[in-house]
Each structure stands twice: as C-alpha cells, then as structure tokens.
N, C-alpha and C positions, 0 to 999 in steps of 0.2 A: 486501409479500411476506413470506412465512414465512422466518424466519432460516435454517433448514436449507436451504430451497430457494435462498436467496441464495448460500449456500456452495457447493452442488453445481452451480449453474448459472453462476456468475461465471467468466468467461474473461478472461485478460490480453489487452488490446487496445493496439496501438501506432499505429493509424491512426484518426484521429478526424474526425468530421463538423465542418463549420464552425458548426453551430448552437450558440448560446451556452447555457451552463448557467446557470439563474437564480441570482441572488445568494442567495436563501433556501436553495437546495439546497447551495450552497458553504458557507454558514454551518452547516448541519446536518452536513455532512461534517467540518468543523472541530470542531463540538460532539462528534461521535462520537470524535474523537481526544482531546479534553479529558476525556471521560468514561471513557476507557480506564484500566484498572488499571495501576499502576506498582509496581515493587519498593519495599516498605516505605511505599507511598503517598507517595513523595517528590515525584512529579509534576515531575520535572526536565526533561522534554521541553519544547521550544518549537517553534512551527510558523510558517513563512513562506509565506504565500499569494502565489503568483506568477501574475498574469493578463495583464499587458501583453505584447503580442507581442514587443517588443524584449527584455524580460526572459526570456521563454521561449527566445528565441534565445541569450541569454547562458547560460542553463541548459544548452542543447545544446552550446555551445562549451566549457563547463566540465565536460562529461561525457566519460567514457571509453566507457561502454556505453549511454548513453541519448540519442543524437543525435536520435532521433525525438520527443523531448519538445517540440521547437519546433512541432509540429503539434497539440499538446494545446490544449484550451480554457483550462485552468489547471493548475497544479502546486502541490504542497506540499512544501517542504523540511522534513524532520523532523530536528530538532537534539536531541542528547542530551548529558548530562554524562558524559564517559568516566571520571570518578573512581569511578563506580559500576560494579562488575563486570557488572551485569545491564543496562547501558544499551542494548546492541544488542537484547536481548530486548524491552525496553520500546519501542524504536523499531519493531520488527516488529509488536508488539501494536497500537500506535497506527495503523500503516499498514494493517494488516488490517482494523481496525474502520472506518477511513475508506473503504476499498474496498468493504466490505460495505454500509455506509450509502449510498454512492454507487450501488451496483448496485440497491439498493432503489428508487431513483428513475430507473433506466434509464441511469445514467451509468457508462460503462466506465472502466477504469483499468489501469495497469501501473506497476511500480516498477523502479527501478534503484539500485545502490549504487556503480557505477563512477564516482567523482567525482574531479576534480582539486581537491583540498581547498583548496590555496592560492589559486587563482583564484576559486573559489566563495566563499570567505570574504571576499575583497576585493570581489567584485562585489555581494554581498548583505550587506555589513557584519556578518558573523557574528563574534561575540566568540571569541577564541582558546580560551576554556575550554569552548566547546561544539563537539561533533562533528557535522558534517553527515552523518548516518547513512544516510538513505534519501531519495530523491526519488520522489514518487508523482505521476504525470500523470493527468489526468482529462478526459473529454469524452464526447460521445455517439459511439457507434461509427460508423465510416464505412460499414461493411457489416453486413448482417443476420447475427446470430450464431446458430450452431446450438444452443448451450447444452449440447453434449455434450463431455465431456472424455475424453481418452485416458489412463486411469489403470490401474495394475496392480490385480489383484483384491485385496480386503481380506486374504484368507488368506495372501498373499505378504508383507504388510506388518505385520500385527498378530498377536499370539500370546497364548495363554491361559496365564496363570500363570508361564511362563518362555519364553525365546527358543526358538522352534520348537514351542511348545505349540499344538495344533490347535484352531482356533476352531469347528470343526464341532460340538464338544460343546455349544456354546451354542444351536445350532438346536433348536427345540422347547421351549426354556425360557421363551420369551416369552409 
C-alpha cells in the first residue's frame, strides 16, 4: 500500500478478530520499529513482543487505559531511556512506524500510555532505567473498517508562514 494511503486510511482499532497474525508480519512490524529514527541516532528504545494470551491478560491488568489489549493478537511494549529528553518522541515515532507497517499488511492497531509502571515492570522484568512509554496492540480488525476519519479541515489546523496565515494562497501553486 502507498505510504500516504496507509496514513490517511489507518484507524485505531480496539476489537480484534481471533485470526492469528503470521510471524513474518510480526517481525516486519518490529523491524519497522528498529528502523525508526531516534534522537542523535542513540537507538535507546527496546521492544517487548507479547503474544501469549496469559501475558496479554497481564498487560490488561497492568493497564489504566488499555484493558482491551487482552483481546489483541499480540502487543509490543515500547521501552525508552528517560535520561534523554526526547525519549517520548522517539517512543511515539517507533509506535507510529509499527502501526503503519502493520496496516500495510491489513493488521489493525491501537496504542495506550496509561500504564501501572510498577506492576508492568515486575510482570515483564523491565529494568528500572527503562521507561515503559507506550503499549501498541495489534490484530486483524473484528469488523470491516470504513477507512474514513473524522478530522477537522486542514485550514483549521495548518497555517502559512505564521499562526493564522491562510493556506488558501497555496491553491493553484502546484
């Protein structure tokens, strides 16, 4: 799928089909995370692939906002090093690249950041110097997706040259 089309058609999904995602697709999703840029190319992030049903249930128990993760086919815990001021940006970049790569294969996803850090660290043996920044859940969608998003018009969100600068002047310049 075209990268732009992936971005504009990908929807967040919290209900997943029971169909298993092939191992090779899971590895490509992890490769997308690995290939993501990071601040100063430090590559401080680490990724825990969670696919056993009992561990997905643990993820749900350790969650404040992602109880639905127990229904996913698999999830990835994105760990970052908080000593870098940009660690959460890097976590978001890796999560987004994983989600776009997954969507390319028809695999839906959604993420959450509401984590009970202490229990998650214990349950998944996460070192104290790494921050569990994001959890991304993956699986085939349980329902057919429309592919349409409810978004504000571009001219309400983006401006030309300064805040409030009208983008209409760009029309006709392409």
